[in-house]
PDB file of N, CA, C and O in Angstrom, chain B, residues numbered from 101:
ATOM      1  N   MET B 101      -4.952 -15.439   3.310  1.00  0.00           N
ATOM      2  CA  MET B 101      -6.399 -15.055   2.331  1.00  0.00           C
ATOM      3  C   MET B 101      -6.051 -15.121   0.853  1.00  0.00           C
ATOM      4  O   MET B 101      -6.766 -15.851   0.167  1.00  0.00           O
ATOM      5  N   LYS B 102      -5.016 -14.439   0.234  1.00  0.00           N
ATOM      6  CA  LYS B 102      -4.488 -14.111  -1.166  1.00  0.00           C
ATOM      7  C   LYS B 102      -5.062 -15.406  -1.651  1.00  0.00           C
ATOM      8  O   LYS B 102      -6.127 -15.721  -2.182  1.00  0.00           O
ATOM      9  N   GLY B 103      -3.580 -16.284  -1.144  1.00  0.00           N
ATOM     10  CA  GLY B 103      -3.925 -17.400  -1.760  1.00  0.00           C
ATOM     11  C   GLY B 103      -5.089 -18.523  -1.938  1.00  0.00           C
ATOM     12  O   GLY B 103      -5.413 -19.300  -2.837  1.00  0.00           O
ATOM     13  N   ALA B 104      -5.488 -18.261  -0.815  1.00  0.00           N
ATOM     14  CA  ALA B 104      -6.799 -19.614  -0.739  1.00  0.00           C
ATOM     15  C   ALA B 104      -7.731 -18.583  -1.928  1.00  0.00           C
ATOM     16  O   ALA B 104      -7.902 -19.241  -2.954  1.00  0.00           O
ATOM     17  N   CYS B 105      -8.263 -17.373  -2.016  1.00  0.00           N
ATOM     18  CA  CYS B 105      -9.059 -16.554  -2.973  1.00  0.00           C
ATOM     19  C   CYS B 105      -8.504 -17.272  -4.418  1.00  0.00           C
ATOM     20  O   CYS B 105      -9.266 -17.700  -5.285  1.00  0.00           O
ATOM     21  N   GLN B 106      -7.102 -17.312  -4.488  1.00  0.00           N
ATOM     22  CA  GLN B 106      -6.947 -17.404  -6.067  1.00  0.00           C
ATOM     23  C   GLN B 106      -6.858 -18.695  -6.365  1.00  0.00           C
ATOM     24  O   GLN B 106      -7.012 -19.057  -7.532  1.00  0.00           O
ATOM     25  N   LEU B 107      -6.561 -19.710  -5.228  1.00  0.00           N
ATOM     26  CA  LEU B 107      -7.007 -21.551  -5.297  1.00  0.00           C
ATOM     27  C   LEU B 107      -8.719 -21.483  -5.795  1.00  0.00           C
ATOM     28  O   LEU B 107      -9.094 -22.042  -6.825  1.00  0.00           O
ATOM     29  N   LEU B 108      -9.483 -20.853  -5.055  1.00  0.00           N
ATOM     30  CA  LEU B 108     -10.595 -20.923  -4.997  1.00  0.00           C
ATOM     31  C   LEU B 108     -11.364 -20.051  -6.466  1.00  0.00           C
ATOM     32  O   LEU B 108     -12.163 -20.541  -7.265  1.00  0.00           O
ATOM     33  N   GLY B 109     -10.996 -19.131  -6.458  1.00  0.00           N
ATOM     34  CA  GLY B 109     -11.175 -18.438  -7.987  1.00  0.00           C
ATOM     35  C   GLY B 109     -12.165 -17.323  -7.595  1.00  0.00           C
ATOM     36  O   GLY B 109     -12.872 -16.660  -8.354  1.00  0.00           O
ATOM     37  N   LEU B 110     -12.067 -17.248  -6.202  1.00  0.00           N
ATOM     38  CA  LEU B 110     -12.788 -15.904  -5.579  1.00  0.00           C
ATOM     39  C   LEU B 110     -11.935 -14.332  -5.599  1.00  0.00           C
ATOM     40  O   LEU B 110     -10.734 -14.091  -5.725  1.00  0.00           O
ATOM     41  N   ASP B 111     -12.795 -13.670  -5.467  1.00  0.00           N
ATOM     42  CA  ASP B 111     -12.470 -11.939  -4.961  1.00  0.00           C
ATOM     43  C   ASP B 111     -12.221 -11.764  -3.658  1.00  0.00           C
ATOM     44  O   ASP B 111     -13.005 -11.788  -2.710  1.00  0.00           O
ATOM     45  N   PRO B 112     -10.879 -11.556  -3.691  1.00  0.00           N
ATOM     46  CA  PRO B 112     -11.038 -11.117  -1.961  1.00  0.00           C
ATOM     47  C   PRO B 112     -11.438  -9.271  -1.658  1.00  0.00           C
ATOM     48  O   PRO B 112     -11.325  -8.532  -0.680  1.00  0.00           O
ATOM     49  N   LEU B 113     -11.732  -9.166  -2.491  1.00  0.00           N
ATOM     50  CA  LEU B 113     -13.191  -7.580  -2.076  1.00  0.00           C
ATOM     51  C   LEU B 113     -14.465  -8.251  -2.032  1.00  0.00           C
ATOM     52  O   LEU B 113     -15.361  -7.435  -2.254  1.00  0.00           O
ATOM     53  N   ASN B 114     -14.794  -9.132  -1.882  1.00  0.00           N
ATOM     54  CA  ASN B 114     -16.272 -10.149  -2.015  1.00  0.00           C
ATOM     55  C   ASN B 114     -16.436 -11.228  -1.177  1.00  0.00           C
ATOM     56  O   ASN B 114     -17.171 -12.207  -1.305  1.00  0.00           O
ATOM     57  N   VAL B 115     -15.264 -10.783   0.145  1.00  0.00           N
ATOM     58  CA  VAL B 115     -15.526 -12.160   0.548  1.00  0.00           C
ATOM     59  C   VAL B 115     -15.217 -11.428   2.388  1.00  0.00           C
ATOM     60  O   VAL B 115     -14.376 -10.618   2.778  1.00  0.00           O
ATOM     61  N   ALA B 116     -16.248 -12.121   3.087  1.00  0.00           N
ATOM     62  CA  ALA B 116     -16.016 -11.277   4.341  1.00  0.00           C
ATOM     63  C   ALA B 116     -14.671 -11.155   5.139  1.00  0.00           C
ATOM     64  O   ALA B 116     -13.776 -11.888   4.718  1.00  0.00           O
ATOM     65  N   ASN B 117     -14.391 -10.424   6.127  1.00  0.00           N
ATOM     66  CA  ASN B 117     -13.647 -10.076   6.565  1.00  0.00           C
ATOM     67  C   ASN B 117     -13.859  -9.720   7.920  1.00  0.00           C
ATOM     68  O   ASN B 117     -14.019  -8.500   7.915  1.00  0.00           O
ATOM     69  N   GLU B 118     -13.938 -10.124   9.005  1.00  0.00           N
ATOM     70  CA  GLU B 118     -14.514  -9.827  10.247  1.00  0.00           C
ATOM     71  C   GLU B 118     -13.173  -8.682  10.783  1.00  0.00           C
ATOM     72  O   GLU B 118     -12.019  -8.478  10.408  1.00  0.00           O
ATOM     73  N   GLY B 119     -13.834  -8.270  11.564  1.00  0.00           N
ATOM     74  CA  GLY B 119     -12.453  -7.122  12.216  1.00  0.00           C
ATOM     75  C   GLY B 119     -11.957  -6.278  12.197  1.00  0.00           C
ATOM     76  O   GLY B 119     -11.038  -5.996  12.965  1.00  0.00           O
ATOM     77  N   LYS B 120     -12.511  -5.390  11.074  1.00  0.00           N
ATOM     78  CA  LYS B 120     -11.669  -4.716   9.854  1.00  0.00           C
ATOM     79  C   LYS B 120     -12.566  -3.280  10.217  1.00  0.00           C
ATOM     80  O   LYS B 120     -13.674  -3.253  10.752  1.00  0.00           O
ATOM     81  N   ALA B 121     -11.794  -2.171   9.788  1.00  0.00           N
ATOM     82  CA  ALA B 121     -12.887  -1.019  10.444  1.00  0.00           C
ATOM     83  C   ALA B 121     -12.120   0.021   8.532  1.00  0.00           C
ATOM     84  O   ALA B 121     -11.042  -0.070   7.944  1.00  0.00           O
ATOM     85  N   LEU B 122     -13.129   0.676   8.311  1.00  0.00           N
ATOM     86  CA  LEU B 122     -12.802   1.365   7.028  1.00  0.00           C
ATOM     87  C   LEU B 122     -13.638   2.799   7.512  1.00  0.00           C
ATOM     88  O   LEU B 122     -14.859   2.933   7.592  1.00  0.00           O
ATOM     89  N   ILE B 123     -12.491   3.902   7.827  1.00  0.00           N
ATOM     90  CA  ILE B 123     -12.539   5.168   8.336  1.00  0.00           C
ATOM     91  C   ILE B 123     -12.314   6.151   6.899  1.00  0.00           C
ATOM     92  O   ILE B 123     -11.331   5.980   6.179  1.00  0.00           O
ATOM     93  N   VAL B 124     -13.474   7.296   6.574  1.00  0.00           N
ATOM     94  CA  VAL B 124     -13.628   7.775   6.221  1.00  0.00           C
ATOM     95  C   VAL B 124     -13.139   9.625   6.780  1.00  0.00           C
ATOM     96  O   VAL B 124     -14.043  10.171   7.413  1.00  0.00           O
ATOM     97  N   CYS B 125     -12.280  10.201   6.639  1.00  0.00           N
ATOM     98  CA  CYS B 125     -12.193  11.500   7.324  1.00  0.00           C
ATOM     99  C   CYS B 125     -11.373  12.535   6.110  1.00  0.00           C
ATOM    100  O   CYS B 125     -10.649  12.070   5.229  1.00  0.00           O
ATOM    101  N   PRO B 126     -11.694  14.136   6.307  1.00  0.00           N
ATOM    102  CA  PRO B 126     -11.214  14.521   5.126  1.00  0.00           C
ATOM    103  C   PRO B 126      -9.436  14.824   5.155  1.00  0.00           C
ATOM    104  O   PRO B 126      -8.707  15.057   6.120  1.00  0.00           O
ATOM    105  N   ALA B 127      -9.226  14.751   4.196  1.00  0.00           N
ATOM    106  CA  ALA B 127      -7.705  14.643   3.677  1.00  0.00           C
ATOM    107  C   ALA B 127      -6.729  15.295   4.806  1.00  0.00           C
ATOM    108  O   ALA B 127      -5.597  14.940   5.135  1.00  0.00           O
ATOM    109  N   ASN B 128      -7.578  16.426   5.319  1.00  0.00           N
ATOM    110  CA  ASN B 128      -6.394  17.291   5.894  1.00  0.00           C
ATOM    111  C   ASN B 128      -6.209  17.056   7.536  1.00  0.00           C
ATOM    112  O   ASN B 128      -5.642  17.766   8.367  1.00  0.00           O
ATOM    113  N   GLN B 129      -6.882  15.826   7.674  1.00  0.00           N
ATOM    114  CA  GLN B 129      -6.944  15.411   8.918  1.00  0.00           C
ATOM    115  C   GLN B 129      -6.294  13.550   9.050  1.00  0.00           C
ATOM    116  O   GLN B 129      -6.195  12.734   9.966  1.00  0.00           O
ATOM    117  N   CYS B 130      -6.075  13.562   8.014  1.00  0.00           N
ATOM    118  CA  CYS B 130      -5.198  12.204   8.071  1.00  0.00           C
ATOM    119  C   CYS B 130      -3.714  11.945   9.048  1.00  0.00           C
ATOM    120  O   CYS B 130      -3.358  11.026   9.784  1.00  0.00           O
ATOM    121  N   ASP B 131      -3.025  13.382   8.590  1.00  0.00           N
ATOM    122  CA  ASP B 131      -1.881  13.172   9.347  1.00  0.00           C
ATOM    123  C   ASP B 131      -2.151  13.316  11.493  1.00  0.00           C
ATOM    124  O   ASP B 131      -1.255  13.305  12.337  1.00  0.00           O
ATOM    125  N   THR B 132      -3.450  13.417  11.692  1.00  0.00           N
ATOM    126  CA  THR B 132      -4.015  13.454  12.765  1.00  0.00           C
ATOM    127  C   THR B 132      -4.083  12.185  13.415  1.00  0.00           C
ATOM    128  O   THR B 132      -3.639  11.707  14.459  1.00  0.00           O
ATOM    129  N   ILE B 133      -4.916  11.720  12.277  1.00  0.00           N
ATOM    130  CA  ILE B 133      -5.983  10.606  13.061  1.00  0.00           C
ATOM    131  C   ILE B 133      -5.137   9.329  12.734  1.00  0.00           C
ATOM    132  O   ILE B 133      -5.441   8.409  13.493  1.00  0.00           O
ATOM    133  N   LEU B 134      -3.987   8.942  11.661  1.00  0.00           N
ATOM    134  CA  LEU B 134      -3.364   7.897  11.451  1.00  0.00           C
ATOM    135  C   LEU B 134      -2.446   7.227  12.810  1.00  0.00           C
ATOM    136  O   LEU B 134      -2.381   6.077  13.244  1.00  0.00           O
ATOM    137  N   PRO B 135      -1.711   8.667  13.295  1.00  0.00           N
ATOM    138  CA  PRO B 135      -1.072   8.350  14.204  1.00  0.00           C
ATOM    139  C   PRO B 135      -1.556   7.304  16.008  1.00  0.00           C
ATOM    140  O   PRO B 135      -1.102   6.430  16.747  1.00  0.00           O
ATOM    141  N   LEU B 136      -2.932   8.375  15.835  1.00  0.00           N
ATOM    142  CA  LEU B 136      -3.616   8.098  16.674  1.00  0.00           C
ATOM    143  C   LEU B 136      -4.321   6.438  16.922  1.00  0.00           C
ATOM    144  O   LEU B 136      -4.458   5.862  18.001  1.00  0.00           O
ATOM    145  N   LEU B 137      -4.649   5.993  15.704  1.00  0.00           N
ATOM    146  CA  LEU B 137      -5.031   4.509  15.133  1.00  0.00           C
ATOM    147  C   LEU B 137      -3.828   3.441  15.878  1.00  0.00           C
ATOM    148  O   LEU B 137      -3.898   2.435  16.584  1.00  0.00           O
ATOM    149  N   GLN B 138      -2.384   4.511  15.120  1.00  0.00           N
ATOM    150  CA  GLN B 138      -1.250   3.129  14.935  1.00  0.00           C
ATOM    151  C   GLN B 138      -0.837   2.967  16.467  1.00  0.00           C
ATOM    152  O   GLN B 138      -0.285   1.918  16.799  1.00  0.00           O
ATOM    153  N   ALA B 139      -1.076   3.947  17.400  1.00  0.00           N
ATOM    154  CA  ALA B 139      -0.921   3.551  18.892  1.00  0.00           C
ATOM    155  C   ALA B 139      -1.568   2.846  19.608  1.00  0.00           C
ATOM    156  O   ALA B 139      -1.073   2.591  20.706  1.00  0.00           O
ATOM    157  N   HIS B 140      -2.898   2.271  19.270  1.00  0.00           N
ATOM    158  CA  HIS B 140      -3.228   1.316  19.441  1.00  0.00           C
ATOM    159  C   HIS B 140      -2.978  -0.485  18.988  1.00  0.00           C
ATOM    160  O   HIS B 140      -2.565  -0.921  17.913  1.00  0.00           O
ATOM    161  N   PRO B 141      -3.224  -0.945  19.721  1.00  0.00           N
ATOM    162  CA  PRO B 141      -2.143  -2.428  19.611  1.00  0.00           C
ATOM    163  C   PRO B 141      -3.263  -3.212  18.681  1.00  0.00           C
ATOM    164  O   PRO B 141      -2.721  -4.276  18.384  1.00  0.00           O
ATOM    165  N   PHE B 142      -4.872  -3.160  17.956  1.00  0.00           N
ATOM    166  CA  PHE B 142      -5.264  -3.219  17.337  1.00  0.00           C
ATOM    167  C   PHE B 142      -5.502  -2.886  16.180  1.00  0.00           C
ATOM    168  O   PHE B 142      -6.231  -3.472  15.379  1.00  0.00           O
ATOM    169  N   ALA B 143      -4.718  -1.634  15.982  1.00  0.00           N
ATOM    170  CA  ALA B 143      -4.739  -0.916  14.436  1.00  0.00           C
ATOM    171  C   ALA B 143      -3.039  -0.249  14.551  1.00  0.00           C
ATOM    172  O   ALA B 143      -2.625   0.891  14.339  1.00  0.00           O
ATOM    173  N   ARG B 144      -2.407  -1.363  14.931  1.00  0.00           N
ATOM    174  CA  ARG B 144      -0.812  -1.028  14.603  1.00  0.00           C
ATOM    175  C   ARG B 144      -0.958  -0.808  13.190  1.00  0.00           C
ATOM    176  O   ARG B 144      -0.592   0.316  12.845  1.00  0.00           O
ATOM    177  N   ASP B 145      -1.393  -1.562  12.257  1.00  0.00           N
ATOM    178  CA  ASP B 145      -0.993  -1.609  10.931  1.00  0.00           C
ATOM    179  C   ASP B 145      -1.768  -0.294  10.020  1.00  0.00           C
ATOM    180  O   ASP B 145      -1.381   0.129   8.931  1.00  0.00           O
ATOM    181  N   ALA B 146      -2.514   0.012  10.513  1.00  0.00           N
ATOM    182  CA  ALA B 146      -3.445   0.703  10.107  1.00  0.00           C
ATOM    183  C   ALA B 146      -2.766   1.581   8.940  1.00  0.00           C
ATOM    184  O   ALA B 146      -1.544   1.438   8.905  1.00  0.00           O
ATOM    185  N   HIS B 147      -3.192   2.283   8.171  1.00  0.00           N
ATOM    186  CA  HIS B 147      -2.396   2.673   6.563  1.00  0.00           C
ATOM    187  C   HIS B 147      -4.028   3.430   5.859  1.00  0.00           C
ATOM    188  O   HIS B 147      -5.163   3.261   6.305  1.00  0.00           O
ATOM    189  N   ILE B 148      -3.577   4.312   4.587  1.00  0.00           N
ATOM    190  CA  ILE B 148      -4.331   5.043   4.253  1.00  0.00           C
ATOM    191  C   ILE B 148      -4.228   4.136   2.934  1.00  0.00           C
ATOM    192  O   ILE B 148      -3.339   3.883   2.122  1.00  0.00           O
ATOM    193  N   LEU B 149      -5.621   3.755   3.122  1.00  0.00           N
ATOM    194  CA  LEU B 149      -6.274   3.204   1.592  1.00  0.00           C
ATOM    195  C   LEU B 149      -6.595   3.894   0.050  1.00  0.00           C
ATOM    196  O   LEU B 149      -6.401   3.278  -0.998  1.00  0.00           O
ATOM    197  N   GLY B 150      -6.944   4.816   0.100  1.00  0.00           N
ATOM    198  CA  GLY B 150      -6.917   5.678  -0.934  1.00  0.00           C
ATOM    199  C   GLY B 150      -7.825   7.082  -0.373  1.00  0.00           C
ATOM    200  O   GLY B 150      -8.100   7.525   0.742  1.00  0.00           O
ATOM    201  N   THR B 151      -8.178   7.594  -2.094  1.00  0.00           N
ATOM    202  CA  THR B 151      -8.758   9.124  -1.845  1.00  0.00           C
ATOM    203  C   THR B 151     -10.159   8.905  -2.563  1.00  0.00           C
ATOM    204  O   THR B 151     -10.272   7.986  -3.374  1.00  0.00           O
ATOM    205  N   VAL B 152     -11.181   9.707  -2.283  1.00  0.00           N
ATOM    206  CA  VAL B 152     -12.511  10.276  -2.568  1.00  0.00           C
ATOM    207  C   VAL B 152     -11.992  11.448  -3.379  1.00  0.00           C
ATOM    208  O   VAL B 152     -11.109  12.292  -3.223  1.00  0.00           O
ATOM    209  N   HIS B 153     -12.927  11.153  -4.341  1.00  0.00           N
ATOM    210  CA  HIS B 153     -12.677  12.865  -5.505  1.00  0.00           C
ATOM    211  C   HIS B 153     -14.167  12.630  -5.657  1.00  0.00           C
ATOM    212  O   HIS B 153     -15.013  11.740  -5.562  1.00  0.00           O
ATOM    213  N   GLU B 154     -14.036  13.807  -5.923  1.00  0.00           N
ATOM    214  CA  GLU B 154     -16.077  14.431  -6.304  1.00  0.00           C
ATOM    215  C   GLU B 154     -16.268  13.861  -7.453  1.00  0.00           C
ATOM    216  O   GLU B 154     -17.416  13.423  -7.536  1.00  0.00           O
ATOM    217  N   THR B 155     -15.369  13.604  -8.758  1.00  0.00           N
ATOM    218  CA  THR B 155     -15.977  13.059 -10.124  1.00  0.00           C
ATOM    219  C   THR B 155     -14.614  12.194 -10.620  1.00  0.00           C
ATOM    220  O   THR B 155     -13.516  12.748 -10.551  1.00  0.00           O
ATOM    221  N   PRO B 156     -14.741  10.707 -11.162  1.00  0.00           N
ATOM    222  CA  PRO B 156     -15.664  10.918 -11.823  1.00  0.00           C
ATOM    223  C   PRO B 156     -16.835   9.851 -10.133  1.00  0.00           C
ATOM    224  O   PRO B 156     -16.333   9.425  -9.093  1.00  0.00           O
ATOM    225  N   VAL B 157     -18.314   9.773 -10.539  1.00  0.00           N
ATOM    226  CA  VAL B 157     -18.722   9.147  -9.125  1.00  0.00           C
ATOM    227  C   VAL B 157     -19.125   8.310  -8.971  1.00  0.00           C
ATOM    228  O   VAL B 157     -19.941   8.114  -8.070  1.00  0.00           O
ATOM    229  N   ASP B 158     -18.861   7.733  -9.514  1.00  0.00           N
ATOM    230  CA  ASP B 158     -19.128   5.754 -10.014  1.00  0.00           C
ATOM    231  C   ASP B 158     -18.157   5.025 -10.770  1.00  0.00           C
ATOM    232  O   ASP B 158     -18.262   4.273 -11.739  1.00  0.00           O
ATOM    233  N   THR B 159     -17.126   5.452 -10.052  1.00  0.00           N
ATOM    234  CA  THR B 159     -15.612   4.659 -10.578  1.00  0.00           C
ATOM    235  C   THR B 159     -15.261   4.381  -9.281  1.00  0.00           C
ATOM    236  O   THR B 159     -15.674   5.059  -8.340  1.00  0.00           O
ATOM    237  N   VAL B 160     -14.563   3.479  -9.161  1.00  0.00           N
ATOM    238  CA  VAL B 160     -13.040   2.982  -8.249  1.00  0.00           C
ATOM    239  C   VAL B 160     -12.342   2.732  -8.838  1.00  0.00           C
ATOM    240  O   VAL B 160     -12.631   2.402  -9.988  1.00  0.00           O
ATOM    241  N   LEU B 161     -11.146   2.741  -8.446  1.00  0.00           N
ATOM    242  CA  LEU B 161      -9.685   1.968  -9.074  1.00  0.00           C
ATOM    243  C   LEU B 161      -8.816   1.804  -8.292  1.00  0.00           C
ATOM    244  O   LEU B 161      -8.163   2.447  -7.470  1.00  0.00           O
ATOM    245  N   LEU B 162      -8.919   0.681  -8.734  1.00  0.00           N
ATOM    246  CA  LEU B 162      -7.818   0.029  -7.560  1.00  0.00           C
ATOM    247  C   LEU B 162      -6.469  -0.674  -8.123  1.00  0.00           C
ATOM    248  O   LEU B 162      -6.353  -1.632  -8.887  1.00  0.00           O
ATOM    249  N   GLU B 163      -5.269   0.306  -7.342  1.00  0.00           N
ATOM    250  CA  GLU B 163      -4.057  -0.023  -7.621  1.00  0.00           C
ATOM    251  C   GLU B 163      -3.451  -1.293  -7.622  1.00  0.00           C
ATOM    252  O   GLU B 163      -3.410  -1.921  -6.564  1.00  0.00           O
ATOM    253  N   THR B 164      -2.897  -1.839  -8.817  1.00  0.00           N
ATOM    254  CA  THR B 164      -2.673  -3.037  -8.719  1.00  0.00           C
ATOM    255  C   THR B 164      -1.081  -3.619  -8.214  1.00  0.00           C
ATOM    256  O   THR B 164      -0.393  -2.603  -8.310  1.00  0.00           O
ATOM    257  N   LEU B 165      -0.429  -4.430  -7.866  1.00  0.00           N
ATOM    258  CA  LEU B 165       0.669  -4.904  -6.861  1.00  0.00           C
ATOM    259  C   LEU B 165       1.634  -4.178  -8.021  1.00  0.00           C
ATOM    260  O   LEU B 165       2.428  -3.331  -7.612  1.00  0.00           O
ATOM    261  N   ILE B 166       1.598  -4.465  -9.388  1.00  0.00           N
ATOM    262  CA  ILE B 166       2.644  -3.767 -10.165  1.00  0.00           C
ATOM    263  C   ILE B 166       2.249  -2.084 -10.794  1.00  0.00           C
ATOM    264  O   ILE B 166       2.689  -1.481 -11.772  1.00  0.00           O
ATOM    265  N   GLY B 167       1.568  -1.823 -10.091  1.00  0.00           N
ATOM    266  CA  GLY B 167       1.564  -0.607  -9.709  1.00  0.00           C
ATOM    267  C   GLY B 167       0.644   0.091 -11.088  1.00  0.00           C
ATOM    268  O   GLY B 167       0.758   1.256 -11.470  1.00  0.00           O
ATOM    269  N   GLY B 168      -0.523  -1.251 -11.857  1.00  0.00           N
ATOM    270  CA  GLY B 168      -1.467  -0.771 -12.760  1.00  0.00           C
ATOM    271  C   GLY B 168      -2.391  -0.400 -12.005  1.00  0.00           C
ATOM    272  O   GLY B 168      -2.333  -0.487 -10.778  1.00  0.00           O
ATOM    273  N   GLU B 169      -3.540   0.148 -12.775  1.00  0.00           N
ATOM    274  CA  GLU B 169      -4.902   0.424 -12.189  1.00  0.00           C
ATOM    275  C   GLU B 169      -6.123  -0.332 -12.724  1.00  0.00           C
ATOM    276  O   GLU B 169      -6.277  -0.304 -13.945  1.00  0.00           O
ATOM    277  N   ARG B 170      -6.818  -0.856 -12.144  1.00  0.00           N
ATOM    278  CA  ARG B 170      -7.715  -1.953 -12.796  1.00  0.00           C
ATOM    279  C   ARG B 170      -9.621  -0.961 -11.918  1.00  0.00           C
ATOM    280  O   ARG B 170      -9.650  -0.265 -10.904  1.00  0.00           O
ATOM    281  N   PHE B 171     -10.503  -1.233 -12.586  1.00  0.00           N
ATOM    282  CA  PHE B 171     -12.097  -0.983 -12.352  1.00  0.00           C
ATOM    283  C   PHE B 171     -12.338  -1.990 -11.093  1.00  0.00           C
ATOM    284  O   PHE B 171     -12.082  -3.192 -11.167  1.00  0.00           O
ATOM    285  N   VAL B 172     -12.807  -1.422 -10.046  1.00  0.00           N
ATOM    286  CA  VAL B 172     -13.230  -2.551  -9.329  1.00  0.00           C
ATOM    287  C   VAL B 172     -15.299  -2.350  -9.698  1.00  0.00           C
ATOM    288  O   VAL B 172     -16.139  -1.454  -9.771  1.00  0.00           O
ATOM    289  N   ASP B 173     -15.217  -3.623  -9.801  1.00  0.00           N
ATOM    290  CA  ASP B 173     -16.784  -4.190 -10.656  1.00  0.00           C
ATOM    291  C   ASP B 173     -17.566  -3.744  -9.501  1.00  0.00           C
ATOM    292  O   ASP B 173     -16.938  -3.625  -8.449  1.00  0.00           O
ATOM    293  N   ILE B 174     -19.186  -3.395  -9.496  1.00  0.00           N
ATOM    294  CA  ILE B 174     -19.892  -3.896  -8.630  1.00  0.00           C
ATOM    295  C   ILE B 174     -20.108  -5.534  -8.437  1.00  0.00           C
ATOM    296  O   ILE B 174     -19.706  -6.283  -9.327  1.00  0.00           O
ATOM    297  N   PRO B 175     -20.489  -5.850  -7.737  1.00  0.00           N
ATOM    298  CA  PRO B 175     -20.450  -7.759  -7.149  1.00  0.00           C
ATOM    299  C   PRO B 175     -21.537  -7.830  -7.738  1.00  0.00           C
ATOM    300  O   PRO B 175     -22.488  -7.049  -7.722  1.00  0.00           O
ATOM    301  N   ASP B 176     -21.356  -9.027  -8.400  1.00  0.00           N
ATOM    302  CA  ASP B 176     -22.504  -9.612  -9.392  1.00  0.00           C
ATOM    303  C   ASP B 176     -23.071 -11.358  -8.682  1.00  0.00           C
ATOM    304  O   ASP B 176     -22.289 -12.274  -8.426  1.00  0.00           O
ATOM    305  N   GLY B 177     -24.293 -11.398  -8.536  1.00  0.00           N
ATOM    306  CA  GLY B 177     -24.499 -12.706  -8.192  1.00  0.00           C
ATOM    307  C   GLY B 177     -24.560 -12.305  -6.541  1.00  0.00           C
ATOM    308  O   GLY B 177     -24.536 -11.201  -5.998  1.00  0.00           O
ATOM    309  N   GLU B 178     -24.667 -13.937  -5.870  1.00  0.00           N
ATOM    310  CA  GLU B 178     -25.094 -13.659  -4.380  1.00  0.00           C
ATOM    311  C   GLU B 178     -23.345 -13.672  -3.400  1.00  0.00           C
ATOM    312  O   GLU B 178     -22.386 -14.434  -3.527  1.00  0.00           O
ATOM    313  N   MET B 179     -23.571 -12.417  -2.426  1.00  0.00           N
ATOM    314  CA  MET B 179     -22.625 -12.894  -1.933  1.00  0.00           C
ATOM    315  C   MET B 179     -22.124 -13.928  -1.222  1.00  0.00           C
ATOM    316  O   MET B 179     -23.046 -14.709  -0.986  1.00  0.00           O
ATOM    317  N   LEU B 180     -20.944 -14.361  -0.700  1.00  0.00           N
ATOM    318  CA  LEU B 180     -20.589 -15.712   0.114  1.00  0.00           C
ATOM    319  C   LEU B 180     -21.386 -15.760   1.305  1.00  0.00           C
ATOM    320  O   LEU B 180     -21.847 -14.678   1.670  1.00  0.00           O
ATOM    321  N   PRO B 181     -21.592 -16.549   1.840  1.00  0.00           N
ATOM    322  CA  PRO B 181     -21.963 -16.563   3.107  1.00  0.00           C
ATOM    323  C   PRO B 181     -20.992 -16.375   4.345  1.00  0.00           C
ATOM    324  O   PRO B 181     -19.823 -16.735   4.209  1.00  0.00           O
ATOM    325  N   ARG B 182     -21.434 -15.807   5.593  1.00  0.00           N
ATOM    326  CA  ARG B 182     -20.149 -16.054   6.421  1.00  0.00           C
ATOM    327  C   ARG B 182     -20.652 -17.149   7.306  1.00  0.00           C
ATOM    328  O   ARG B 182     -21.768 -17.479   7.708  1.00  0.00           O
ATOM    329  N   ILE B 183     -18.862 -17.807   7.543  1.00  0.00           N
ATOM    330  CA  ILE B 183     -19.015 -18.532   8.166  1.00  0.00           C
ATOM    331  C   ILE B 183     -18.913 -18.751   9.892  1.00  0.00           C
ATOM    332  O   ILE B 183     -17.783 -19.128  10.203  1.00  0.00           O
ATOM    333  N   CYS B 184     -19.668 -18.626  10.845  1.00  0.00           N
ATOM    334  CA  CYS B 184     -19.511 -18.388  11.902  1.00  0.00           C
ATOM    335  C   CYS B 184     -19.487 -19.619  12.830  1.00  0.00           C
ATOM    336  O   CYS B 184     -19.317 -19.476  14.041  1.00  0.00           O
TER     337      CYS B 184
END
């Protein structure tokens, strides 16, 4: 998907991706929940993506592949249609 998005100039954060789930839970429960998810064949690749902080409330930072950080912008324009 990464290569296709780069080729087409699309942001992979704004492309539909079916069959995925995002679970938000208290940080002190991650060590319990993550192994339970990974025990299921459909979720064996489950991992922690990030953390939620009280402040700042309107900022999302993404850690880049080289270890830097960038702001995740609010999508502008139309979302891509789902192709089903």
